C-alpha positions in Angstrom: 0.3 0.1 0.3 1.0 3.4 -0.8 0.9 6.9 0.8 -0.9 8.0 -2.3 -3.5 5.3 -2.1 -4.2 6.8 1.1 -4.8 9.8 0.3 -9.4 9.9 0.1 -8.8 8.8 4.2 -6.2 11.6 4.7 -9.4 14.4 3.8 -11.2 13.1 5.4 -9.6 12.8 8.9 -9.0 16.1 7.9 -12.5 17.1 7.5 -13.0 15.0 10.5 -10.7 16.5 13.0 -12.0 20.3 11.6 -15.3 20.4 10.4 -16.9 19.5 13.8 -14.6 22.1 15.1 -15.4 24.9 12.6 -19.0 25.0 12.6 -18.6 25.8 16.4 -15.8 28.1 16.0 -17.7 30.1 12.6 -20.7 30.3 15.4 -18.4 31.7 18.3 -17.8 34.5 15.2 -14.2 33.1 15.1 -12.1 33.9 12.0 -9.0 33.6 10.5 -6.3 31.8 11.8 -7.5 31.5 14.6 -10.7 29.4 13.8 -8.4 26.5 11.9 -5.7 26.2 14.5 -8.7 26.7 17.5 -11.0 23.6 15.5 -8.7 20.3 16.4 -9.3 21.2 20.0 -13.2 21.5 20.0 -13.7 18.7 17.8 -11.3 15.9 20.0 -14.1 17.2 22.4 -17.0 17.4 20.7 -16.1 13.4 19.2 -14.4 12.3 23.0 -18.1 13.5 25.0 -20.0 12.2 22.3 -18.5 8.9 22.5 -19.7 9.0 26.3 -22.8 10.0 25.6 -23.9 8.0 22.6 -24.2 4.2 24.6 -26.0 6.6 27.4 -28.7 8.1 24.6 -28.9 4.0 23.1 -26.8 4.7 20.0 -23.8 3.5 18.5 -20.2 4.4 17.6 -20.6 6.5 14.5 -20.7 9.8 12.9 -23.9 10.6 13.6 -23.7 11.6 17.7 -20.5 13.9 16.7 -23.2 15.6 14.4 -25.8 16.0 16.8 -23.3 17.4 19.6 -21.9 19.3 16.9 -25.4 20.9 16.6 -26.2 21.6 20.1 -23.3 23.2 20.4 -23.5 25.7 17.5 -27.2 26.7 18.8 -25.2 27.2 22.2 -22.5 29.9 20.8 -24.8 31.8 18.4 -26.3 33.3 21.0 -23.2 34.2 23.3 -21.5 35.9 19.8 -24.4 37.6 19.4 -25.3 39.0 22.4 -21.3 39.8 23.4 -20.9 41.2 20.2 -19.1 44.4 21.0 -20.7 48.2 20.1 -19.7 48.5 16.3 -18.9 45.3 16.1 -20.2 43.8 13.0 -22.6 40.6 13.9 -22.1 38.7 10.7 -21.8 35.0 11.7 -20.0 34.4 7.9 -16.8 35.4 7.3 -15.9 38.9 5.8 -13.2 39.2 2.4 -10.0 39.2 3.9 -6.5 40.1 2.1 -5.6 37.0 0.2 -2.2 37.7 0.4 -1.7 37.7 4.2 -4.2 34.2 3.8 -1.8 32.7 1.4 1.0 33.6 3.9 -0.2 32.2 7.0 -1.1 29.3 4.5 2.0 28.5 3.3 3.2 28.6 7.2 1.1 25.7 7.5 2.0 24.3 4.7 5.6 24.0 5.2 5.2 22.6 8.9 3.1 19.7 7.5 5.8 18.8 4.7 8.2 19.2 7.0 6.5 17.7 9.9 5.2 15.0 7.5 7.9 13.5 5.6 10.0 12.9 8.9 7.0 10.9 10.0 6.5 9.2 7.0 10.0 8.2 6.9 9.7 6.7 10.4 6.2 5.0 9.6 7.0 4.1 6.4 3.8 2.4 4.3 0.4 3.4 5.3 0.0 -0.4 7.5 2.2 -0.3 9.5 2.3 -0.3 13.3 4.3 0.3 16.5 6.1 -2.8 17.9 5.6 -1.9 21.1 4.4 -2.5 24.3 1.7 -0.2 24.5 0.4 -0.6 21.3 -1.4 -4.1 21.8 -3.5 -1.9 24.3 -4.5 0.3 22.0 -4.8 -1.2 18.7 -6.8 -3.4 20.6 -8.9 -0.9 22.3 -10.0 0.3 18.7 -11.2 -3.3 17.5 -13.1 -3.6 21.0 -14.5 0.2 19.9 -15.9 -1.4 16.6 -17.3 -4.9 17.5 -19.0 -3.3 20.8 -20.4 0.4 19.1 -19.4 1.9 22.3 -16.3 4.2 22.5 -17.2 5.8 25.5 -13.8 6.6 27.8 -15.8 4.8 30.9 -16.1 0.5 28.9 -13.3 1.4 26.9 -11.0 -0.5 29.4 -13.5 -3.0 30.7 -11.4 -5.2 27.5 -8.9 -5.7 30.3 -10.5 -5.5 33.0 -10.1 -1.8 33.7 -12.7 1.2 34.5 -12.0 4.4 33.2 -9.3 5.3 29.9 -8.5 8.2 28.0 -10.4 7.3 25.0 -10.4 10.3 22.8 -7.7 9.0 20.3 -9.3 6.0 19.8 -12.3 7.4 19.3 -10.7 8.8 16.2 -8.7 6.1 15.0 -12.4 3.9 15.2 -14.7 7.1 13.6 -12.4 6.6 10.7 -12.2 2.8 10.2 -15.8 2.4 10.7 -16.9 5.3 7.9 -14.2 4.2 5.9 -13.8 0.6 6.1 -10.0 1.3 6.8 -7.4 -1.1 8.4 -7.6 -0.4 12.0 -3.6 0.1 11.3 -3.3 2.4 8.1 -6.2 4.4 10.2 -4.2 4.6 13.2 -1.1 6.3 11.3 -3.6 8.5 9.5 -4.8 10.2 12.4 -1.3 10.7 13.9 -0.1 11.8 10.5 -2.7 14.6 10.0 -2.5 15.4 14.6 1.1 15.6 13.7 1.7 18.0 10.6 -1.6 20.1 10.7 -3.1 20.3 13.8 0.5 20.6 16.8 1.9 23.5 13.8 -1.4 25.3 13.7 -2.3 25.3 17.2 2.0 26.8 17.8 0.9 29.8 15.7 -1.7 30.6 16.8 0.2 30.4 20.4 2.5 33.0 18.4 0.2 34.9 17.1 -0.7 35.9 21.0 2.7 37.1 22.0 3.4 38.5 18.2 0.5 39.0 16.3 -1.0 38.3 13.4 1.5 38.3 11.0 2.9 36.2 8.0 6.3 36.4 9.8 5.3 35.6 13.0 3.5 32.1 11.5 6.1 31.1 9.6 8.6 31.0 12.0 6.3 28.7 14.2 5.4 26.4 11.5 9.4 25.9 10.5 10.2 26.1 14.5 7.2 23.3 15.1 8.9 20.5 13.3 12.4 21.4 15.0 12.0 19.2 17.5 12.7 15.3 18.5 10.8 15.7 21.6 7.7 16.2 19.6 5.6 15.1 18.1 8.3 12.3 17.3 8.9 11.5 20.9 5.6 9.6 21.9 4.9 8.0 18.4 8.1 6.4 19.4 8.1 5.4 22.7 5.5 3.5 24.5 3.7 4.2 22.0 1.9 7.4 24.2 -0.4 8.2 21.7 -3.4 9.3 23.5 -0.7 11.3 25.3 0.5 12.6 22.3 -2.5 13.8 21.2 -3.3 15.4 24.3 -0.3 17.5 23.9 -0.8 18.5 20.3 -3.7 20.3 21.9 -1.9 22.2 24.5 -0.6 25.1 22.6 -4.4 25.3 21.1 -5.2 25.7 25.2 -2.9 27.7 25.8 -3.2 30.1 24.2 -6.5 30.6 25.1 -5.8 30.4 28.8 -3.9 33.4 28.3 -6.0 34.9 25.9 -9.5 34.7 27.9 -7.4 36.1 30.9 -6.2 39.2 29.4 -2.8 38.5 28.8 -2.0 39.0 25.3 -3.0 42.1 24.4 -5.4 40.7 21.8 -8.9 42.1 20.9 -10.2 38.7 19.3 -13.2 38.0 20.7 -15.6 39.2 23.7 -13.7 37.9 27.2 -17.0 35.0 27.5 -16.8 33.6 24.4 -12.5 33.4 24.8 -13.6 31.8 28.4 -16.5 29.6 26.6 -14.0 28.0 23.9 -11.3 28.0 26.8 -13.6 25.5 29.0 -14.9 23.6 26.1 -11.5 22.3 24.4 -10.5 20.9 28.3 -12.8 18.3 28.0 -10.8 17.1 24.5 -7.6 17.5 26.5 -8.4 15.5 29.0 -10.5 12.2 27.9 -7.2 12.2 25.3 -4.9 12.9 28.1 -5.4 13.8 31.4 -1.9 13.9 32.3 -2.0 16.4 29.4 -4.7 18.7 31.5 -2.2 18.8 34.6 0.2 19.9 32.1 -2.0 22.7 31.1 -2.8 23.4 35.2 1.0 23.6 36.1 1.5 25.9 32.6 -1.4 28.4 33.7 -0.2 29.1 37.2 2.8 31.8 36.1 0.2 33.8 34.8 -1.9 33.9 37.7 0.3 34.5 39.7 1.0 37.4 37.8 -2.7 38.3 37.3 -2.8 38.5 40.9 -0.1 40.4 42.1 -1.9 43.0 39.0 -4.7 42.9 41.2 -3.0 42.4 44.7 -1.2 45.9 43.4 -4.2 47.9 42.2 -6.7 47.3 45.3 -3.7 47.9 48.1 -3.4 51.3 45.9 -7.1 52.1 46.0 -7.9 50.6 49.2 -9.0 52.8 52.4 -8.3 49.2 54.3 -5.3 48.2 52.5 -4.2 45.8 55.4 -7.4 44.0 54.7 -7.9 43.9 51.4 -4.0 42.2 51.4 -5.6 39.6 53.9 -8.4 38.9 51.5 -6.1 38.4 48.9 -2.7 36.2 50.4 -6.5 33.7 51.3 -7.0 34.2 47.2 -3.6 32.6 46.8 -3.7 30.2 49.4 -7.3 29.3 48.7 -5.8 29.0 44.6 -2.9 27.0 46.0 -4.8 25.0 48.1 -7.0 23.5 44.7 -4.3 23.4 42.5 -2.6 20.9 45.0 -5.6 19.0 45.8 -5.5 18.5 42.0 -2.4 17.9 41.3 -2.5 15.3 44.5 -5.8 13.1 42.8 -5.5 13.8 39.3 -2.4 11.3 38.7 -1.9 7.1 38.2 -1.6 4.6 41.1 1.5 5.3 42.5 2.7 1.4 41.7 3.0 2.8 38.2 5.0 5.8 38.4 7.7 3.1 38.9 10.4 4.7 36.2 13.7 5.9 37.6 16.4 8.9 37.3 18.1 9.1 34.1 20.8 11.2 34.7 22.7 14.2 36.5 21.0 17.4 37.4 23.6 20.0 35.7 22.9 17.2 32.4 19.6 17.8 32.8 19.5 21.5 33.1 21.9 21.7 30.2 19.0 19.3 27.5 16.4 22.1 28.6 18.7 25.2 27.7 20.2 23.2 23.8 16.7 21.2 23.2 18.7 18.1 23.3 16.0 16.4 26.7 16.6 12.4 26.4 20.4 12.3 24.7 19.4 14.0 21.4 22.0 16.1 20.2 21.9 19.7 20.7 19.2 21.4 18.3 21.9 24.9 18.2 19.6 27.6 16.1 16.6 26.8 18.5 19.1 27.0 21.5 20.5 30.0 19.6 16.7 31.6 19.3 14.6 30.4 22.7 17.6 32.0 24.7 17.3 35.3 22.1 13.3 35.0 23.1 13.8 34.8 26.5 16.2 37.6 26.9 14.1 40.1 24.9 11.1 39.3 26.9 12.8 39.4 30.5 14.8 43.0 29.4 11.3 44.2 27.8 8.7 43.4 30.5 6.4 41.3 27.7 4.6 38.4 28.1 6.6 37.6 31.3 4.2 34.8 32.0 5.4 32.6 29.0 8.8 32.7 30.9 7.4 31.4 34.5 5.6 28.9 31.5 9.1 27.8 31.0 10.3 28.1 34.5 8.0 25.3 35.1 8.1 23.2 32.4 12.2 22.8 32.4 11.6 22.2 36.6 9.5 19.2 36.2 11.7 17.8 34.0 14.9 18.4 35.7 13.7 17.2 38.7 12.0 13.6 37.2 15.1 13.4 35.1 18.0 13.5 37.6 16.2 13.5 41.0 16.3 10.8 43.1 13.5 8.5 44.0 11.2 10.0 46.9 8.3 11.8 47.9 8.9 15.1 46.1 9.9 13.9 43.0 6.8 11.7 43.4 4.7 14.5 44.1 5.6 16.8 41.3 6.0 14.5 38.5 4.0 11.0 39.5 1.2 12.8 37.0 3.8 12.0 34.3 4.6 7.9 35.5 8.3 9.7 36.9 8.9 9.3 33.0 11.4 11.9 32.0 10.0 11.5 28.2 6.8 12.2 29.0 7.9 15.3 30.1 10.3 15.9 27.7 7.6 16.2 25.2 6.6 19.0 27.2 9.3 21.2 27.0 8.9 21.7 22.8 5.3 23.6 24.1 7.4 26.7 26.3 10.6 26.5 24.1 9.0 26.7 20.4 6.9 30.2 21.4 10.9 31.7 23.2 12.7 30.6 20.2 9.8 32.3 17.2 10.4 35.5 19.9 14.1 35.1 19.1 13.5 34.4 15.4 10.9 37.5 15.0 13.3 39.6 16.4 16.2 38.6 14.3 13.5 38.9 11.2 12.9 43.0 12.0 16.2 44.5 13.6 18.6 42.6 11.1 16.9 40.8 8.3 14.1 42.7 7.6 15.9 46.3 6.9 18.5 44.0 4.4 15.8 44.9 1.1 15.9 49.2 2.4 19.7 48.7 2.8 20.4 47.4 -0.7 17.7 50.3 -3.1 18.8 52.4 -0.8 22.3 52.1 -1.8 21.4 52.8 -5.4 22.7 56.1 -6.7 20.6 56.6 -10.1 16.8 57.3 -10.0 14.6 53.8 -10.1 12.4 53.1 -13.4 8.6 52.0 -13.9 10.1 48.5 -13.8 12.5 48.7 -11.3 10.4 50.6 -8.6 8.9 46.4 -8.0 12.3 45.4 -7.2 11.5 46.2 -3.5 8.9 43.9 -3.0 10.9 41.7 -5.4 13.7 41.4 -3.4 11.8 42.1 0.3 10.3 38.3 -1.2 13.7 37.5 -1.6 15.1 38.0 1.6 12.2 35.9 3.4 12.9 33.3 1.2 16.1 32.6 2.1 15.7 33.5 5.6 12.9 31.3 5.7 15.3 28.3 3.7 18.1 29.3 6.8 15.7 28.8 9.4 14.8 25.4 7.6 18.3 23.8 7.3 19.4 24.9 10.7 16.8 23.3 12.5 16.6 20.2 10.3 19.5 18.7 11.2 21.0 15.9 13.8 18.1 16.8 16.3 14.8 15.6 14.2 16.8 13.4 12.5 18.1 11.1 14.5 14.5 11.0 16.4 13.1 9.9 13.3 15.5 7.2 13.1 14.7 5.9 16.2 11.2 5.8 15.7 11.2 4.4 12.4 12.8 1.4 13.8 9.9 0.4 16.0 7.2 0.6 12.7 9.4 -2.2 10.6 8.0 -5.3 10.3 10.8 -8.5 9.9 11.9 -11.5 11.0 13.4 -10.9 14.8 10.6 -7.6 15.2 10.2 -7.6 18.9 6.5 -7.7 19.1 4.8 -9.9 15.5 7.2 -11.0 13.2 7.1 -11.2 9.5 6.1 -14.7 9.6 4.0 -14.3 12.8 1.8 -10.9 10.6 1.2 -14.1 7.8 0.0 -16.5 9.9 -2.3 -13.4 11.4 -3.3 -12.5 7.7 -4.8 -16.2 6.6 -6.4 -16.7 10.0 -9.7 -14.9 9.0 -10.0 -17.7 6.4 -9.0 -20.7 8.4 -11.2 -19.7 11.7 -14.6 -18.6 12.4 -15.7 -15.5 13.6 -16.3 -16.6 16.7 -13.4 -18.7 17.6 -11.7 -17.9 20.6 -8.2 -18.1 21.0 -5.4 -18.2 23.9 -1.9 -17.8 23.5 0.7 -15.7 25.6 0.1 -12.2 25.7 4.0 -10.9 25.8 4.4 -12.6 22.6 2.6 -10.5 20.4 -0.5 -13.4 19.5 -3.0 -11.3 22.2 -2.6 -8.6 18.4 -5.2 -11.8 16.8 -7.6 -9.8 18.1 -6.7 -6.4 16.4 -6.0 -7.5 13.1 -8.5 -10.7 12.7 -11.5 -10.1 14.9 -11.1 -13.5 16.2 -11.3 -13.1 20.2 -8.6 -13.6 22.8 -8.9 -15.2 26.6 -6.8 -12.2 27.1 -6.0 -8.9 25.4 -3.2 -7.4 27.1 -0.2 -8.5 29.2 -1.9 -7.0 31.7 -5.1 -7.6 31.4 -7.5 -8.7 34.6 -7.6 -12.3 34.2 -10.9 -14.9 34.5 -9.9 -18.0 36.9 -8.3 -20.5 35.6 -6.3 -19.3 33.3 -3.3 -19.0 34.8 -3.9 -22.8 35.4 -4.5 -23.6 31.1 -1.3 -21.2 30.7 1.4 -23.7 32.5 -1.1 -27.2 32.0 -2.4 -27.2 28.6 -0.3 -29.4 27.5 -1.6 -31.6 30.7 -5.1 -31.5 29.4 -5.4 -35.4 28.6 -4.6 -36.3 32.0 -5.1 -33.6 34.0 -8.6 -33.6 34.7 -9.3 -30.2 36.1 -7.7 -28.7 32.3 -10.7 -29.6 30.7 -13.2 -28.0 32.5 -11.4 -24.5 32.5 -11.4 -25.3 28.7 -14.4 -25.1 28.3 -15.6 -22.7 30.5 -13.7 -20.0 28.8 -14.5 -21.6 25.2 -11.4 -22.0 24.3 -11.0 -23.4 20.5 -7.7 -22.9 19.4 -4.2 -21.7 20.5 -1.3 -19.6 19.3 2.2 -20.1 19.5 4.4 -17.8 18.7 7.2 -19.1 20.7 9.1 -17.7 23.8 10.3 -14.4 22.0 8.4 -11.7 24.0 8.5 -8.1 23.2 10.7 -7.1 26.0 13.0 -9.8 25.5 12.2 -11.5 29.0 10.5 -14.9 29.1 7.1 -15.2 31.5 6.7 -18.5 31.1 3.6 -20.1 29.4 5.3 -23.9 29.3 1.8 -25.7 29.3 1.5 -24.1 25.3 4.1 -25.9 24.5 4.1 -29.5 22.3 0.0 -29.1 22.2 0.6 -31.5 19.2 3.0 -34.3 20.4 0.8 -34.2 23.8 -2.6 -34.9 21.7 -3.7 -32.0 22.7 -4.5 -30.3 19.7 -4.4 -30.0 15.9 -2.3 -28.1 13.6 -4.5 -25.7 11.8 -1.8 -23.7 9.6 1.7 -22.3 9.8 4.2 -19.7 8.9 7.6 -20.8 10.5 7.9 -21.1 13.3 4.6 -19.2 14.2 1.5 -21.7 14.1 -2.4 -22.0 15.0 -3.3 -24.9 16.4 -7.1 -26.8 17.4 -7.3 -27.8 20.6 -8.9 -32.1 20.7 -8.7 -32.9 24.0 -11.5 -31.6 25.4 
C-alpha cells in the first residue's frame, strides 16, 4: 500500500478533525488562523464527549452522535457570540473577504510545517499499514477493535476489555471513527490520524500561540510553522516511545489550550472575541484535552500557574493602592492566593496514576538535565543549536522588555519538572511533582517544545525585524540612479528574496541531527521483520490467513507477551487475554502452565470449556521486552495429543484443541 492510495483517508481525517470544531468556532464568530487552529481542539472535545453520551442515549458509535453534539454546541455558541459582540462590531456570522495575500502567507506557513513534519513521519512509519512494535500498542490497537465490535467509544467502557474502568479514549474514538466510516484497516487508520494531528493540528496550534505573543503577522506564522518541526522531543518522541498515542494527542492540543487560556485572562493584548466567548472556548477544549490524556490537562494546570500569579500580583497591587483598608485587602488577596494554591495541590495530588505505576527512575545528573533543557536535547538527543540560540535570545528579549513574562514563567515550570524527573532521586518530592507523568522522563521531555518554541519564535522574529528585514531597504537606498517604472517593482522582489533566504536558512538550521535522530529511532519500531520484537513477518503472514482458517466466533488462547494478543486487532477473533496486564479470568493461569496436560489432568478441560477456548496461537517464547514469562503449558500441544495443527508460517503456528 502506498501513501498516495490513502489520500482519501487523509482528507476524511482532516474533515473529521476540523469540520465539527470549525462549525462551533464559526458560530462563536472566530475567524482567520484562529478558526483553523481552534477547530481540532473543539472537534476532539465533540468526538470524545459524544462517545461518552452515545451509549447513554442508546446510540452506537458513529458520526451521527458527533454531528448531533456539533449542532447543539453551535446552537449555544450563536447567542453567546451575538449578545457579547462589542458596540459597532459586525454581528455577521459568515466571514467577510480578507486580505488574500496575508491568508496565502499564513497558509504557506502551515504547508511548510506539514511538509517538514509529514516527511519525517512518513519516513518513520514506512508504509501506511505499518504499526509500532511496542508494549503499549497492544492495548491501543485492541481498544480500537473493541470499540468497533461493541459500538461504544466511551472512556468509561473501553478499558473493560482488560478488566479496567476509566481510560481516556479520545484518540481511540478518532481512529475507530475513521476505520468504521471508511472501512480502512486499523493500522492504516492509526497512522493517518497521527499524521494529520502531528503535521497539521500541532503546527496550527503553535502558530496560534505565537500570535498571542507577537500578533497575526505572516513572519510570525512562518517562524512558528518551521520551528514546530524543529524538535525531536515532539511530535516524534511519543510516536516512538511507549507508544503513547493518547498522550501525543493531548499534548498536540496544548498550544491551543494555552493560547485560549492566556487570551481569556487578558494577558495577550489581543482584542479577538469577547471575554465571555474566550472563556467559553477555553472551557470547551478542556474535555478534549482531558479525554485525550489527563496528564496533558495537568500540564495545562501547571502552565497556567505563572499567568495566574501575574494577574494576582497586579490585582493585589491595584487594590492595595486604591483601598482605604489596605491591610484587610492584602489579607483577602493572600487568602485568595492560598485558596487557589490549595485547590491546585488537591487536583495535583489526586489526578494521577497509582503510585505503583510511577516506577520510572531518574536517567541522568541534574547538570546534564539542565543542559538538555537549554539546548533542546532532552533524552540524549543531539544539541539543536539554532533552536537554542533563538530560544535564549527570545528569553532575553522578553525579560529585558518586560513583556509576556507569563511565558518565561511557563518555561521555568516545565523546565523544572523535567530536571526533577530526569535527575532527582526517588522520593516523595519527585513523586508528588512528576508522578502525574508516571515519573517518566520522556513524557515531560515531550512538553519542553511547548514552551521552548514560542521563545524561539520571539527570538526569530526579533532577529527578522532588527537585522533581516532592513536588508531590502538598505539594498535599495544604496542605488544612486533613479528607479525606472520597471525597477520600482524591485522592492517586492528583494523583500521576497530576503524572506525566502531566511526561511531556507531557518529550515536548514533546524532540520539537523536532533530531529533526524528522533525519526531514525521511531522508524526502528515500525519495521516488520523476522526478528521484530512484537510481531514478526512470519507471524504477520499467519495472522493475515486466520480469517480464512478460523470461524468468526472462535476464541483463541496465546501468550499475550509475544504479540499473540494482537490477533484480536488484526483478525477480529477473540482472545481470552487481550493485553499483557489484563485481568485474568479464573483458571486462565492454569491453562498457561498446564494446557498440554489436558489428557492427564482432569482439572484442565473444565476450564477450557468454561472459557470457551477453541484454538491456540503459538508464537514461541520471544517476548516484546526480551523476557520469558513462562507459559510452558502452551508448548508441544500436538505432540501431547492435545491439539492439531491448523496452519503455520515458519515458527508461528495455530492449533485447534481436540483434547476437550
